[in-house]
N, C-alpha and C positions, 0 to 999 in steps of 0.2 A: 675746484678746478673748473675753469671755463671750457665748455664743450667745443667752442671754436678753436681754442688752443690745442685741444686733443686731436682735432681733425687735420692739424698741420703735418701729422706723421703719415707717411705712405702706408704704414702698417695698419692704420685704422681710419684713413681718410674718408672711406665710404661707408663707415659703420652707421647703422640706424641710430636714432635717438635713444631707443631702448638699450642698445648695446653700449652706447656711450655712458648712459646712466648706471649700468652695471659696473663699468670700470671706475667711475668717479670715487667711490668709497675706498678703493684699494690702491690708489695711486697718491703720491705726495710730491710736491714740488720742493726743490732744494737748489741752493745757489752754491757755485764753486768759484773760487778766485783763480786767477792765472797761476800756474805752477803748483796748484793744490793737488795732492794725490787723492784720487777718488777711491781707488783700491790698488793693492799690490798683487803681483803674481803670487799665487799660493794662499792668498786670503780666502776666508769662507765666501763662497759665491751666493750672496744673499739677494741681490737686486739686479733687475734688468733696467737699464737706463735709456731715456730718450732725450735728445738734445733739443731743447726749445730755442735756446739762443746761446751761442758760444761755440767752442771747438775742443775736442779731446784728442790727445795723442795716445795711441795704443802701442805699448812697448813690450818686447819679449826678451828675457835674459836666458840664453842657453847656458847649460852647465859649464861649458868650456869656452865661452867667448864673451864679447862685450854686449851691452844692451843694444837691441835692434829696434828701430822704429818701424812698426808693422803697418800702421795706417793712421790716417787722420779722420775723425768722425765729425761731421758738420751738422748744422741745423737740420732738423727733420729726420735724422738718422738714429739708429739704435746701437747700443753696445752693452757688454756685460752679459751676453746671452748664455754663458755657462750656467747661470742661475735658472734659466728656463729649460735647460736640457738635463737637469738632474745631476749636474756635476757639482761636487761639493767644494771645489776650489776654483778660483779664477786662473786661467792658463796664461794670462798676460796682465800687465799693469795698465791702468788708465790714469793719465795725468791731464788736468785741465790746461790746455794750451792757450785758450782765450776765455776769459771769465764769462759766465753766463748763467742762465737758468735752465734747469733740467727737471725732468720728472722721473720718478722711479717706481717700479712695481716689484714687490717682493716675490721671489720665485715660488714660495709656498702659496701665496695668494693666487698666482697664475695656475698652479695645480688645482686649487680649490675651484677656481673659475671654470676650469675644464670639466670638473665634476658637476658643478651646480648649473652651469650655462654652457654645455658642451659645444653648441654651435659657435658661440663667440670665442671660446677658448681654443677650439680646433682651428678656427680661422686665423687667430693670432699666431698659433704655432706653425701653421702652413706658410704664412707670410714670412715668419721668422726664418723658416727653413730656406726660403728663397734668398733672404739677406745673407745668411750664412754661406750658401752656395756661391753667391757672387763674390763675397769676401775671400773665400777659399780659392776661387779661380784667380782673383787678383793677386793673392799671396803666391800662388803657384807661378804666375807669370813673373813676379818679382824674383823668386828663387831662380827660375830659369835664366833671367837676365843677368843676375849676379854670377851664376855659374858660367854663362857664356862670356861675360866680361873677364872673369878670372882666368878662363882658358885662353882668351886672346892676349892677356897680359904676360903669358909665359913664353 
């Protein structure tokens, strides 16, 4: 994996050359086609994904309702963070909405990275926490808008 490609991600854009070298052996690139399912809600949460090129639709299926489109993940962004948080299952589905190239990091490798190179691992986890917080705020705003719209329709 080319170091320059890795630095496209805000999560690791300012990493040192040494930190990038530590990541290279534990990541792999993978291509997905449009409409290809990357993972389903409830699947084992094995990988953290980064979008090099393309787009992904994150969808959630509540027990008592239709599938909801939660967000779109674009170039330079990350998804599948259940794997990095110790969750055993993905809480949503990811479907490739625009074919492209992705890289993925196995959750277990990230745990090992935190033990073997704690400075790098903790930096990734801290930045990932920021991504998660922003996404949750966005989801919260979507829910409030839906509730408001529903109340106004009555």
